N, C-alpha and C positions, 0 to 999 in steps of 0.2 A: 604563522602566528595566529592564534585564535582571536576573533574579533572581541572587542571590549564588551563587558556586560551590558552597557548602555545600548550598543549597536545590536547585540543579540536580542535584547528586549524589543527594539524597534522592528527588527526583521521578523521575529515571532509574532508580534502584534499585527504587523501588516499581513502575514500569512493567515492569521486567525480571522481578521476582519474580512479578508478577501474570500476565504473558504466559506464563511457564513453567507456572504452575499451571493456567491455562486450556488450554494445549497438552496437558498431561498428562490433563486431563479429557476432551477431545475426541479424543485419540488412542485412547481405549477404544471402538473401533468394530468392527463385524463385519469379518472378513477379506474377505468377499464378500457383496454384496447380490444378491438376485434382482431384477435390473434391469428385468424385465418387469412387475414390480409397482410401477409408478411412484409411485402415490400413497403407498404405505407407505414407499418409499425417501425421497421428499421430505419426508414427515412426520417421519421420523427426523432428516433434516438440519436441518429447522426446529427441532426439539426441542433438538438439540445447539447450534445457533446461540443459542437462547434461554438454554440452561443456561450456555454460555460467557459470554454477556453478563452474566447474573445474577451469576456468580462474580466477574467482573472488577469490577462495580459494588460488590458487597459488600466486596471487599478494599480497593478504593480509598476507599469511604465510611468504612470502619472506621478507616483511617489518616488520612484527610483529610475530615472530615465536612462542611466548608464549601465544598468544591470542587463545581463543576457537572460535568455529563457529557452527551454526545450519543452515542448508540449506533445502529448500523445497524438493529437490531431494534426501534427505537422508544423506547428509554429516553431520558429527557431530564430535566434538572434545572438550574435557574438557579444560577449561582455567586454566593456571597457573599464569596469569598476573592480573586477576581480570576483564578482558574485553572479551566479547563474541560478535561475529558478527552474525547477523541474516539476512539471504539472501533469496530473491526470484529472481531467475535468469531470469525468464520471468513471470511477472504477467499479466494476460490477454491472455492466450495461444490461445483461440479461435479467438480473434481479430487478433493475430499474424498469425494464419493459413489463415484467410480470407483476409489479407491485410488491415484490419481496423486499425486506428491509436491508439486506446485505449489499448496499451500494454506498459510495462515498465520493467526496472530493478530496484529493490529495495534493498538497502543495509543500514543496521543500526548497530550500536554498542552500547552495554550497559555495564555499570559497574555492580557491585554486587547489585545495588539498582534500577537503572532506565536506560532508553535509553539516551545517551548523544550526539549522532551525527547520522544524517541520510540523505540519498540522494534517490530521486526518479527521474529516468531519462527516458524520453519518446523520443526515437530517431525520431520516425515518425512525431512528432510535434515540434521537437527541443526545448523541454521543460525540464529544470532541476530544480527541487525543492530541497532545502537543508535547514538544520537547525542544530544548536548545542545548547546544553542546556544553556539557558540564553542569547544566542546570536542573537535571532530573526530568522525569516524565510525568505527565498529568492526564487524568481523565475527568473532564468537567471540573477542572481546577483542583482536584484532589490528587495528591501524589500517589503514584502507583509503582508496583514492582512485580516482576514475574514470579511464578511459583518455583521455589527451589528449597530443598532438593526434591527431585522427582526421578524415580526409576522408570526405565523404558516400559516395563510391563504394567505400570500404573499410569501411564501417560495418555492423555486425551490429545490426539494429534489432528490438526487441520491440513487440508490439501486443496489443490485446484486441478482442473483438467483442461487440456488443450481443445481447440475447436477441430484440429486436424485428426481424422480417424486413425491414421497410422500411428500418430503420437499417442493417442488414447490407448491403443493396444499396448504400447510400451508402459504407459502409466498403470494400466491394469495389472501388468506383470509386477511392477514395483509394489502396488497396493496389496496384491495377493501374497507377496513375500513378507510384507510388513504387518498385516493384520493380526496374525497369530502372536506377534511379539508385543503388542500394545494393549491398553485398556479398550480403546475404541477410536474410530475415525470420524471426522466431520468434514463435509464439503459445503462451505457457506457461500462462496461465489464472488469474493472480492479480496484480492491479495493484500491490499493495504489494510483493510479491516481485520483480516485474519492475523496478520503480524501484530497489529495493535492489540488484538485479543490475547496474544501471547504476553505482550507487555503488561496488560492489566490482570492476567491470571485466569482468564476465561478459557484459554487453551494452554496446554503445556508445551506444545511445539507445533511447528508448521513447516511444510515443504511444498514446493511447486517448481516444475521445470517449464522452461519456455517463457520466462518473465523478462520484462524490459526495465530500464532504470526507473521510469516513472511509477512502476508498480510498487516498488519497495523503498523509494527514496525517503519519503517522510516517515513511513512506518518503521523502516530499519533504524533510523536515528531514535525514534520513540522507544523501540524495543531495547536498543543498547543502553539508553539512559535509564531504562527500567531494570537493568541488570542482566538482560538476556544476551546471548551470543548469536551472531548472524554470519553465516558462511555463504559465499557465492561460488558455485562450481561452474567453470567455463566449459564450452564445447559440448554441451548437452545436445544430442541429436545432430551434431556436426555443424551447428550454425552459431551465430554470434550471441544468441540469447542464453540466459543463465538458468541454473537451478538455484533457488534460494532455500536455505534451511535455517530455521530460527527456533531457539529453545533456551531453557535455562542452562546455566553452566554445567550443572551436575548431569543433565540429560544429553548434552550436545554430542559428546563423543560416541555414545551408544546409538543415537539417532543417525549420525553420519555413517557409522558402520552398517547399520541396518539398511541404509539407502545406497550403499556402495554397489555399483553395477557389477562389480566382480563377484 
C-alpha cells in the first residue's frame, strides 16, 4: 500500500532538508588540492563522505527513529517501521576532488516494496531534483519530464566508467559499438546526477554497469516520475552489481538492444 500523501510529503521534505544540510557541509572544501599528494587528497574525500553520511543518518534518525538505512560508506540498520533510507553521501567523488560540478548528495526512502521519495542535490550547480511516488518529478520546484519521442540516432547518451581496468576494457567495447548509432556520448561523473539529467531532459538516455542501489535509488524514482523508463540488468561481469539503463519510453527498447552483450 502506497503511503498517504501527507506521509509522502513528510518523507520528501525530510530528504530535501537533509540533503541540503549535507550539501552545505561538504561544500566546505579547499578551493584547490595538491593532487600529487594522492593519499592526503583521498583521505580528505573519505572523511567528507563519512561526515556527510553521519550527518544524514543523525538527522533522519532524530526525525524517524524506527526507520532503517543503508549507506554507501557502510552504515546499516534494520527497519522496524517498514521504511528504509538509501544514502549516497557524495556521488561523484572524483569530480568533488577536482572541483568539477558533477557531484551530489543522493537520499531515497523505500517502503517494503518500492522507493517512495527521493532527492538528488547538486550544490555546485544549485540543482535539486526530487520526486515522490505518484507525485511527479521536479527540478528546483519546477515540474520536469524526459525528452520523448527520441530516436536512437538522435539521442544524447550519458554513461559512466568503472575504476577496475579490466571492466573499463569491456566498457570500451560497449561504447565502441554504441557510438556510431547515437548522436553523441557524455561522461559526466555521477550516476545519480546523470539519471536526473535524463529526467529533466538534459540527456536522452543513460547507462552504466557496476552500479549499486544507492547510486540509482533516488534518481531512478525521479526519472520514472518524469516519464522515463529504467531497467536494471543483473549479473553484469558476473557479480552482484547491476547495469542501469534509463531513457524515454520511445528510446528504451532501441537503447537496450544496442547495449545487448550478444
